[in-house]
C-alpha positions in Angstrom: 133.0 42.4 -84.6 134.9 39.2 -85.2 138.2 39.4 -83.4 140.9 36.8 -83.6 141.3 35.2 -80.2 144.9 35.0 -79.0 146.3 32.5 -76.5 149.4 34.0 -74.9 150.6 30.5 -74.2 150.9 29.7 -77.9 154.1 31.7 -78.5 156.0 34.8 -77.3 154.6 36.6 -80.4 151.0 35.8 -79.4 151.8 36.8 -75.8 153.1 40.2 -77.0 150.0 40.8 -79.1 147.6 39.8 -76.4 149.2 42.3 -73.9 149.2 45.0 -76.5 145.4 44.5 -77.3 144.5 44.2 -73.6 146.2 47.4 -72.6 144.7 49.2 -75.6 141.2 48.0 -74.7 141.7 49.1 -71.1 142.3 52.6 -72.3 139.5 52.6 -74.8 141.8 53.4 -77.7 141.1 52.2 -81.3 143.9 50.6 -83.3 144.2 53.8 -85.3 144.4 55.9 -82.2 147.2 53.8 -80.7 148.9 53.8 -84.1 148.8 57.6 -84.1 150.3 57.7 -80.6 153.1 55.3 -81.5 153.8 56.5 -85.1 152.4 53.4 -86.8 149.3 52.7 -88.9 146.3 51.0 -87.5 146.9 48.1 -89.8 150.4 47.7 -88.3 148.9 47.7 -84.8 146.4 45.0 -85.9 149.1 42.8 -87.3 151.1 43.0 -84.1 148.0 42.3 -81.9 147.1 39.2 -84.0 150.6 37.8 -84.1 151.0 38.4 -87.9 153.9 40.7 -87.4 156.8 40.1 -84.9 157.6 43.2 -82.8 160.8 45.0 -83.6 162.8 46.8 -80.9 161.6 50.2 -82.1 157.9 49.1 -82.0 158.3 47.7 -78.5 160.0 50.8 -77.3 157.2 53.0 -78.7 154.6 50.7 -77.0 156.3 51.1 -73.6 156.3 54.9 -74.0 152.6 54.9 -75.1 151.4 52.8 -72.2 154.0 53.9 -69.6 155.1 50.3 -69.0 158.8 50.8 -68.4 160.6 48.2 -70.6 157.9 45.5 -70.4 157.2 45.4 -74.1 160.9 45.6 -74.9 161.6 42.5 -72.8 158.7 40.6 -74.4 159.9 41.6 -77.8 163.3 40.2 -77.1 161.7 36.9 -76.1 159.6 36.9 -79.3 162.5 37.6 -81.6 164.5 34.8 -80.0 161.8 32.3 -81.3 163.8 32.3 -84.6 166.7 30.8 -82.7 167.2 27.4 -81.1 167.1 27.1 -77.3 170.4 28.1 -75.8 171.8 29.8 -78.8 171.2 33.5 -77.8 173.0 32.8 -74.5 175.8 31.0 -76.5 176.2 34.1 -78.7 176.8 36.2 -75.6 179.6 34.0 -74.5 181.0 33.8 -78.0 181.5 37.6 -78.1 183.8 37.4 -75.0 185.7 34.2 -75.8 189.4 34.0 -76.0 189.3 30.9 -78.3 186.5 29.7 -80.6 186.4 26.1 -82.0 183.6 25.1 -84.3 182.6 22.2 -86.5 179.8 22.5 -89.0 178.0 20.1 -91.3 176.0 21.0 -94.4 176.1 24.8 -94.3 178.7 27.5 -93.7 178.8 28.6 -90.0 177.5 32.0 -89.3 180.9 33.4 -88.4 182.0 32.8 -92.0 178.9 33.5 -94.0 178.7 36.4 -96.5 175.6 38.6 -96.2 174.3 37.1 -99.5 174.8 33.5 -98.3 173.1 34.3 -94.9 170.2 36.0 -96.8 169.7 33.0 -99.1 169.4 30.6 -96.1 167.0 32.9 -94.3 164.8 33.5 -97.4 164.7 29.7 -98.0 163.4 29.2 -94.4 160.7 31.8 -95.0 159.5 30.0 -98.1 159.3 26.8 -96.2 157.2 28.5 -93.6 159.7 27.8 -90.9 160.2 31.4 -89.9 158.6 34.8 -90.6 160.2 37.5 -92.7 160.9 39.5 -89.5 162.7 36.5 -88.0 164.6 36.1 -91.3 165.9 39.6 -90.9 166.8 38.9 -87.3 168.9 35.9 -88.4 170.8 37.9 -91.0 171.4 40.8 -88.6 172.7 38.3 -86.0 175.2 36.9 -88.4 176.6 40.5 -88.9 176.7 41.2 -85.2 178.6 37.9 -84.4 181.1 38.7 -87.1 181.6 42.3 -85.9 182.4 41.0 -82.4 185.4 39.2 -83.8 186.9 42.6 -84.8 187.4 43.7 -81.2 190.9 44.5 -79.8 192.8 41.3 -79.1 190.5 39.1 -81.3 190.0 35.5 -80.4 191.8 32.5 -81.9 189.2 30.9 -84.2 189.6 27.3 -85.2 187.2 26.0 -87.8 186.7 22.5 -89.2 184.1 22.2 -92.0 182.6 19.0 -93.2 183.1 18.8 -97.0 179.4 18.9 -97.4 179.5 22.6 -96.5 181.5 23.3 -99.7 179.4 21.0 -101.9 175.9 22.1 -101.0 174.9 25.0 -103.3 173.2 27.9 -101.5 171.9 30.8 -103.6 173.2 31.2 -107.2 176.8 30.5 -108.5 177.8 34.1 -107.6 176.7 33.6 -104.0 178.7 30.4 -103.7 181.8 31.8 -105.4 181.8 34.8 -103.1 181.3 32.5 -100.1 184.3 30.4 -101.2 186.4 33.6 -101.5 185.3 34.4 -97.9 186.7 31.1 -96.7 190.0 31.8 -98.4 190.2 35.2 -96.8 189.4 33.7 -93.4 192.1 31.1 -93.7 194.6 33.8 -94.4 194.0 35.7 -91.2 196.7 35.5 -88.5 194.3 34.4 -85.7 192.6 31.5 -87.5 193.1 27.9 -88.3 191.0 26.4 -91.1 190.5 22.8 -92.1 188.2 20.6 -94.1 187.0 17.2 -92.9 186.8 15.3 -96.3 184.2 12.7 -97.1 187.0 10.2 -97.2 187.3 10.5 -93.5 184.2 8.2 -93.2 183.7 6.7 -89.8 186.8 8.4 -88.4 184.8 11.6 -88.1 183.8 11.9 -84.4 180.9 14.3 -84.8 177.7 14.0 -86.9 176.2 17.3 -85.7 177.5 20.9 -85.5 179.6 21.7 -82.4 181.0 24.9 -80.9 183.5 25.0 -78.0 184.6 28.2 -76.4 187.5 28.9 -74.1 186.7 32.0 -72.0 189.3 34.5 -70.8 189.4 32.7 -67.4 190.1 29.5 -69.4 186.8 28.0 -68.5 185.0 26.0 -71.2 181.6 26.3 -72.8 180.1 24.1 -75.5 177.1 24.4 -77.7 175.7 21.6 -79.8 172.4 21.5 -81.8 170.2 19.3 -83.8 167.5 20.4 -86.2 165.0 21.0 -83.4 167.0 22.1 -80.3 170.3 23.4 -79.0 172.1 22.7 -75.7 174.5 25.0 -73.9 176.9 23.2 -71.5 179.1 25.0 -69.0 180.2 22.0 -66.9 183.8 21.2 -67.7 183.2 17.5 -66.9 181.1 17.3 -70.0 183.0 19.8 -72.2 186.5 18.3 -71.8 185.6 15.0 -73.7 184.2 17.1 -76.5 187.4 19.1 -76.6 189.5 15.9 -76.8 187.3 14.6 -79.7 187.7 18.0 -81.5 191.5 17.6 -81.3 191.1 14.1 -82.8 188.9 15.7 -85.6 191.6 18.2 -86.4 194.2 15.4 -86.5 192.1 13.4 -89.0 191.1 16.4 -91.2 193.0 17.9 -94.1 195.8 20.4 -93.3 195.0 24.1 -93.8 197.1 24.2 -97.0 195.3 21.1 -98.4 191.9 22.6 -97.4 192.7 25.8 -99.1 193.7 23.9 -102.2 190.4 22.1 -102.2 188.5 25.4 -102.1 190.6 26.9 -104.9 189.8 23.9 -107.1 186.1 24.3 -106.4 186.4 28.0 -107.1 187.8 27.2 -110.5 185.1 24.7 -111.2 187.3 21.6 -111.1 186.3 18.6 -109.0 
């Protein structure tokens, strides 16, 4: 029988599949037999073993119960799911859920905290079509957007300060309906009592201090955390010596950006289809 050879060093998904196959072989079970034990088809087991399907939390939990491995598969599944995210971002999200103040600057796309489900889905589906992520990872990204937004509804919600580069508004994502709903979401966000919303217009030119997305958190103990990313990697910084200059530059960005009222007026013009 020709079996796809897995190298657990290739990826967390491959490592999960290799362990699943190895433990199944040790017990002498067929894929159909393991599937019956776990409540899945043998085809599903095969896809997980060969890395064609990323493990869900439910699948990993069933695998741990079938093999008596505690939470080993669940831990490996969390690592595999995080491959859809840039380095440092999962840890950043944990800090974000507890932050007293959130400052963010975004270029090109709406930030996750402000995305509608339709907008988030359109971005994820586009990444799948490009082959950048799997359908399971796309679902993870959309679910994470919802989880992050839900964390802002906690008692004593954080102060959220947002500066969007004008490109976020001008870049179409999804159809016209998706973009119109997304612009409406921005107007709703700007109207909240715990938010500050601004647009950094194209006319700002070289006065814009950042070329890449930036997130700065003020934690309940007033410590600072920053997260910055490029297309290929992210970096979480907790050392205040490095975060404070970013905070100063962010204040400069706010001073140069349009006021909230002018930013809202720009969105309303775009919503009506006027330049």
